[in-house]
Biopython code that builds the backbone (N, CA, C, O; Angstrom):
import numpy as np
from Bio.PDB.StructureBuilder import StructureBuilder

atoms = [
    (1, "MET", "N", (0.821, -1.178, 0.000)),
    (1, "MET", "CA", (0.000, 0.000, 0.000)),
    (1, "MET", "C", (0.876, 1.257, 0.000)),
    (1, "MET", "O", (0.595, 2.207, -0.730)),
    (2, "LEU", "N", (1.908, 1.263, 0.797)),
    (2, "LEU", "CA", (2.728, 2.461, 0.944)),
    (2, "LEU", "C", (3.397, 2.873, -0.362)),
    (2, "LEU", "O", (3.629, 4.060, -0.594)),
    (3, "GLU", "N", (3.704, 1.912, -1.203)),
    (3, "GLU", "CA", (4.368, 2.207, -2.468)),
    (3, "GLU", "C", (3.444, 2.864, -3.477)),
    (3, "GLU", "O", (3.919, 3.443, -4.454)),
    (4, "HIS", "N", (2.153, 2.792, -3.270)),
    (4, "HIS", "CA", (1.183, 3.318, -4.238)),
    (4, "HIS", "C", (0.750, 4.752, -3.949)),
    (4, "HIS", "O", (0.024, 5.347, -4.746)),
    (5, "PHE", "N", (1.182, 5.312, -2.830)),
    (5, "PHE", "CA", (0.818, 6.692, -2.511)),
    (5, "PHE", "C", (1.493, 7.652, -3.460)),
    (5, "PHE", "O", (2.656, 7.470, -3.821)),
    (6, "ARG", "N", (0.747, 8.698, -3.872)),
    (6, "ARG", "CA", (1.277, 9.755, -4.721)),
    (6, "ARG", "C", (1.061, 11.088, -4.031)),
    (6, "ARG", "O", (0.292, 11.186, -3.075)),
    (7, "GLU", "N", (1.736, 12.099, -4.514)),
    (7, "GLU", "CA", (1.582, 13.440, -3.958)),
    (7, "GLU", "C", (0.112, 13.848, -4.006)),
    (7, "GLU", "O", (-0.562, 13.690, -5.024)),
    (8, "GLY", "N", (-0.367, 14.379, -2.879)),
    (8, "GLY", "CA", (-1.753, 14.819, -2.786)),
    (8, "GLY", "C", (-2.705, 13.774, -2.229)),
    (8, "GLY", "O", (-3.836, 14.098, -1.870)),
    (9, "ASP", "N", (-2.258, 12.509, -2.152)),
    (9, "ASP", "CA", (-3.093, 11.470, -1.549)),
    (9, "ASP", "C", (-3.229, 11.740, -0.059)),
    (9, "ASP", "O", (-2.382, 12.400, 0.544)),
    (10, "GLU", "N", (-4.303, 11.224, 0.528)),
    (10, "GLU", "CA", (-4.532, 11.388, 1.961)),
    (10, "GLU", "C", (-4.661, 10.022, 2.619)),
    (10, "GLU", "O", (-5.351, 9.137, 2.113)),
    (11, "LEU", "N", (-3.991, 9.864, 3.747)),
    (11, "LEU", "CA", (-4.055, 8.645, 4.541)),
    (11, "LEU", "C", (-4.768, 8.977, 5.840)),
    (11, "LEU", "O", (-4.292, 9.794, 6.628)),
    (12, "TYR", "N", (-5.918, 8.336, 6.060)),
    (12, "TYR", "CA", (-6.676, 8.528, 7.291)),
    (12, "TYR", "C", (-6.437, 7.335, 8.209)),
    (12, "TYR", "O", (-6.557, 6.184, 7.790)),
    (13, "VAL", "N", (-6.099, 7.616, 9.457)),
    (13, "VAL", "CA", (-5.908, 6.559, 10.455)),
    (13, "VAL", "C", (-6.741, 6.892, 11.687)),
    (13, "VAL", "O", (-6.975, 8.059, 12.002)),
    (14, "TRP", "N", (-7.178, 5.858, 12.368)),
    (14, "TRP", "CA", (-7.978, 6.064, 13.573)),
    (14, "TRP", "C", (-7.162, 6.838, 14.605)),
    (14, "TRP", "O", (-7.600, 7.876, 15.101)),
    (15, "ARG", "N", (-5.992, 6.336, 14.919)),
    (15, "ARG", "CA", (-5.016, 7.001, 15.787)),
    (15, "ARG", "C", (-3.654, 6.847, 15.123)),
    (15, "ARG", "O", (-3.394, 5.866, 14.426)),
    (16, "LEU", "N", (-2.803, 7.817, 15.349)),
    (16, "LEU", "CA", (-1.484, 7.780, 14.734)),
    (16, "LEU", "C", (-0.690, 6.543, 15.155)),
    (16, "LEU", "O", (0.130, 6.044, 14.385)),
    (17, "ASN", "N", (-0.926, 6.049, 16.364)),
    (17, "ASN", "CA", (-0.178, 4.880, 16.834)),
    (17, "ASN", "C", (-0.557, 3.601, 16.086)),
    (17, "ASN", "O", (0.079, 2.566, 16.287)),
    (18, "ARG", "N", (-1.564, 3.648, 15.242)),
    (18, "ARG", "CA", (-1.961, 2.493, 14.437)),
    (18, "ARG", "C", (-1.088, 2.331, 13.199)),
    (18, "ARG", "O", (-1.206, 1.337, 12.482)),
    (19, "LEU", "N", (-0.217, 3.296, 12.945)),
    (19, "LEU", "CA", (0.636, 3.246, 11.757)),
    (19, "LEU", "C", (1.843, 2.343, 11.912)),
    (19, "LEU", "O", (2.377, 1.873, 10.907)),
    (20, "GLY", "N", (2.295, 2.083, 13.130)),
    (20, "GLY", "CA", (3.509, 1.296, 13.304)),
    (20, "GLY", "C", (3.585, 0.650, 14.661)),
    (20, "GLY", "O", (2.730, 0.850, 15.524)),
    (21, "ARG", "N", (4.632, -0.131, 14.827)),
    (21, "ARG", "CA", (4.814, -0.882, 16.072)),
    (21, "ARG", "C", (5.617, -0.128, 17.116)),
    (21, "ARG", "O", (5.541, -0.432, 18.306)),
    (22, "SER", "N", (6.388, 0.860, 16.668)),
    (22, "SER", "CA", (7.202, 1.615, 17.616)),
    (22, "SER", "C", (7.141, 3.093, 17.247)),
    (22, "SER", "O", (6.768, 3.448, 16.129)),
    (23, "LEU", "N", (7.505, 3.940, 18.185)),
    (23, "LEU", "CA", (7.489, 5.373, 17.936)),
    (23, "LEU", "C", (8.438, 5.733, 16.798)),
    (23, "LEU", "O", (8.104, 6.555, 15.943)),
    (24, "LYS", "N", (9.614, 5.122, 16.786)),
    (24, "LYS", "CA", (10.579, 5.392, 15.715)),
    (24, "LYS", "C", (10.006, 4.996, 14.358)),
    (24, "LYS", "O", (10.158, 5.731, 13.382)),
    (25, "ASN", "N", (9.355, 3.850, 14.292)),
    (25, "ASN", "CA", (8.750, 3.383, 13.054)),
    (25, "ASN", "C", (7.673, 4.340, 12.565)),
    (25, "ASN", "O", (7.592, 4.626, 11.370)),
    (26, "ILE", "N", (6.849, 4.835, 13.478)),
    (26, "ILE", "CA", (5.781, 5.776, 13.125)),
    (26, "ILE", "C", (6.368, 7.089, 12.618)),
    (26, "ILE", "O", (5.917, 7.621, 11.604)),
    (27, "ILE", "N", (7.368, 7.609, 13.315)),
    (27, "ILE", "CA", (7.997, 8.864, 12.905)),
    (27, "ILE", "C", (8.629, 8.721, 11.530)),
    (27, "ILE", "O", (8.456, 9.589, 10.674)),
    (28, "ASP", "N", (9.361, 7.632, 11.310)),
    (28, "ASP", "CA", (9.992, 7.398, 10.009)),
    (28, "ASP", "C", (8.951, 7.315, 8.901)),
    (28, "ASP", "O", (9.147, 7.872, 7.821)),
    (29, "LEU", "N", (7.862, 6.632, 9.158)),
    (29, "LEU", "CA", (6.800, 6.483, 8.167)),
    (29, "LEU", "C", (6.139, 7.818, 7.855)),
    (29, "LEU", "O", (5.912, 8.147, 6.691)),
    (30, "VAL", "N", (5.829, 8.586, 8.894)),
    (30, "VAL", "CA", (5.198, 9.899, 8.695)),
    (30, "VAL", "C", (6.137, 10.822, 7.915)),
    (30, "VAL", "O", (5.693, 11.520, 7.003)),
    (31, "LEU", "N", (7.397, 10.834, 8.252)),
    (31, "LEU", "CA", (8.361, 11.675, 7.534)),
    (31, "LEU", "C", (8.507, 11.243, 6.083)),
    (31, "LEU", "O", (8.583, 12.085, 5.189)),
    (32, "SER", "N", (8.545, 9.946, 5.845)),
    (32, "SER", "CA", (8.665, 9.427, 4.491)),
    (32, "SER", "C", (7.448, 9.795, 3.645)),
    (32, "SER", "O", (7.583, 10.271, 2.518)),
    (33, "LEU", "N", (6.263, 9.569, 4.200)),
    (33, "LEU", "CA", (5.038, 9.881, 3.456)),
    (33, "LEU", "C", (4.887, 11.381, 3.250)),
    (33, "LEU", "O", (4.492, 11.821, 2.170)),
    (34, "SER", "N", (5.194, 12.163, 4.265)),
    (34, "SER", "CA", (5.118, 13.616, 4.133)),
    (34, "SER", "C", (6.096, 14.113, 3.070)),
    (34, "SER", "O", (5.796, 15.051, 2.331)),
    (35, "GLY", "N", (7.259, 13.484, 2.998)),
    (35, "GLY", "CA", (8.237, 13.837, 1.986)),
    (35, "GLY", "C", (7.746, 13.573, 0.577)),
    (35, "GLY", "O", (8.171, 14.241, -0.366)),
    (36, "LYS", "N", (6.849, 12.599, 0.424)),
    (36, "LYS", "CA", (6.252, 12.296, -0.874)),
    (36, "LYS", "C", (5.045, 13.181, -1.169)),
    (36, "LYS", "O", (4.470, 13.110, -2.255)),
    (37, "GLY", "N", (4.661, 14.019, -0.199)),
    (37, "GLY", "CA", (3.506, 14.886, -0.389)),
    (37, "GLY", "C", (2.187, 14.266, 0.009)),
    (37, "GLY", "O", (1.121, 14.757, -0.363)),
    (38, "VAL", "N", (2.258, 13.170, 0.778)),
    (38, "VAL", "CA", (1.046, 12.497, 1.254)),
    (38, "VAL", "C", (0.575, 13.188, 2.531)),
    (38, "VAL", "O", (1.379, 13.481, 3.415)),
    (39, "ILE", "N", (-0.707, 13.442, 2.624)),
    (39, "ILE", "CA", (-1.309, 14.073, 3.804)),
    (39, "ILE", "C", (-1.773, 12.970, 4.746)),
    (39, "ILE", "O", (-2.440, 12.027, 4.321)),
    (40, "ILE", "N", (-1.422, 13.087, 6.021)),
    (40, "ILE", "CA", (-1.803, 12.098, 7.024)),
    (40, "ILE", "C", (-2.738, 12.763, 8.014)),
    (40, "ILE", "O", (-2.451, 13.837, 8.542)),
    (41, "LYS", "N", (-3.870, 12.102, 8.256)),
    (41, "LYS", "CA", (-4.858, 12.635, 9.190)),
    (41, "LYS", "C", (-5.228, 11.564, 10.207)),
    (41, "LYS", "O", (-5.645, 10.462, 9.849)),
    (42, "GLY", "N", (-5.067, 11.909, 11.492)),
    (42, "GLY", "CA", (-5.480, 11.034, 12.582)),
    (42, "GLY", "C", (-6.852, 11.474, 13.059)),
    (42, "GLY", "O", (-7.016, 12.616, 13.488)),
    (43, "LEU", "N", (-7.823, 10.607, 12.995)),
    (43, "LEU", "CA", (-9.202, 10.972, 13.297)),
    (43, "LEU", "C", (-9.423, 11.293, 14.771)),
    (43, "LEU", "O", (-10.146, 12.236, 15.091)),
    (44, "VAL", "N", (-8.817, 10.528, 15.672)),
    (44, "VAL", "CA", (-9.046, 10.715, 17.101)),
    (44, "VAL", "C", (-8.098, 11.747, 17.697)),
    (44, "VAL", "O", (-8.515, 12.579, 18.504)),
    (45, "ASP", "N", (-6.827, 11.700, 17.308)),
    (45, "ASP", "CA", (-5.839, 12.563, 17.947)),
    (45, "ASP", "C", (-5.632, 13.898, 17.256)),
    (45, "ASP", "O", (-4.802, 14.692, 17.698)),
    (46, "GLY", "N", (-6.360, 14.166, 16.191)),
    (46, "GLY", "CA", (-6.320, 15.485, 15.564)),
    (46, "GLY", "C", (-5.087, 15.775, 14.727)),
    (46, "GLY", "O", (-4.825, 16.936, 14.412)),
    (47, "VAL", "N", (-4.326, 14.763, 14.360)),
    (47, "VAL", "CA", (-3.152, 14.970, 13.520)),
    (47, "VAL", "C", (-3.609, 15.283, 12.103)),
    (47, "VAL", "O", (-4.489, 14.614, 11.563)),
    (48, "ASP", "N", (-3.005, 16.305, 11.505)),
    (48, "ASP", "CA", (-3.310, 16.674, 10.122)),
    (48, "ASP", "C", (-2.071, 17.337, 9.537)),
    (48, "ASP", "O", (-1.787, 18.499, 9.828)),
    (49, "THR", "N", (-1.335, 16.600, 8.711)),
    (49, "THR", "CA", (-0.079, 17.126, 8.183)),
    (49, "THR", "C", (-0.285, 18.148, 7.059)),
    (49, "THR", "O", (0.686, 18.683, 6.524)),
    (50, "SER", "N", (-1.543, 18.420, 6.702)),
    (50, "SER", "CA", (-1.796, 19.432, 5.683)),
    (50, "SER", "C", (-1.871, 20.845, 6.287)),
    (50, "SER", "O", (-1.876, 21.837, 5.558)),
    (51, "THR", "N", (-1.928, 20.923, 7.610)),
    (51, "THR", "CA", (-1.991, 22.220, 8.273)),
    (51, "THR", "C", (-0.603, 22.662, 8.681)),
    (51, "THR", "O", (0.327, 21.856, 8.724)),
    (52, "ILE", "N", (-0.461, 23.935, 8.978)),
    (52, "ILE", "CA", (0.829, 24.487, 9.398)),
    (52, "ILE", "C", (1.291, 23.834, 10.702)),
    (52, "ILE", "O", (2.485, 23.585, 10.868)),
    (53, "ASN", "N", (0.386, 23.557, 11.616)),
    (53, "ASN", "CA", (0.748, 22.909, 12.876)),
    (53, "ASN", "C", (1.126, 21.451, 12.670)),
    (53, "ASN", "O", (2.047, 20.953, 13.317)),
    (54, "GLY", "N", (0.429, 20.765, 11.781)),
    (54, "GLY", "CA", (0.719, 19.366, 11.524)),
    (54, "GLY", "C", (1.984, 19.155, 10.723)),
    (54, "GLY", "O", (2.602, 18.093, 10.801)),
    (55, "SER", "N", (2.372, 20.151, 9.959)),
    (55, "SER", "CA", (3.558, 19.987, 9.112)),
    (55, "SER", "C", (4.852, 20.252, 9.874)),
    (55, "SER", "O", (5.934, 20.087, 9.310)),
    (56, "THR", "N", (4.772, 20.658, 11.144)),
    (56, "THR", "CA", (5.986, 20.926, 11.913)),
    (56, "THR", "C", (6.710, 19.649, 12.303)),
    (56, "THR", "O", (7.838, 19.708, 12.792)),
    (57, "ILE", "N", (6.070, 18.469, 12.094)),
    (57, "ILE", "CA", (6.735, 17.209, 12.404)),
    (57, "ILE", "C", (7.901, 16.974, 11.456)),
    (57, "ILE", "O", (8.869, 16.312, 11.829)),
    (58, "SER", "N", (7.832, 17.494, 10.256)),
    (58, "SER", "CA", (8.913, 17.292, 9.303)),
    (58, "SER", "C", (9.836, 18.453, 9.404)),
    (58, "SER", "O", (10.837, 18.511, 8.690)),
]
sb = StructureBuilder()
sb.init_structure("model")
sb.init_model(0)
sb.init_chain("A")
sb.init_seg("    ")
for serial, (resi, resn, name, xyz) in enumerate(atoms, 1):
    if name == "N":
        sb.init_residue(resn, " ", resi, " ")
    sb.init_atom(name, np.array(xyz, "f"), 0.0, 1.0, " ", f" {name:<3s}", serial, name[0])
structure = sb.get_structure()
């Protein structure tokens, strides 16, 4: 699935911790996807990498 994301695609997750098994894995994944221009939105925790506040992770 991760290989098929393109710039402008959006990934919705229930909680950000559902993306990986460890904090390092989640951070690496979010940075990688954000670098490709993929928007990540966490429904419960309010994460949204398309906003100025959400993009500060990268």
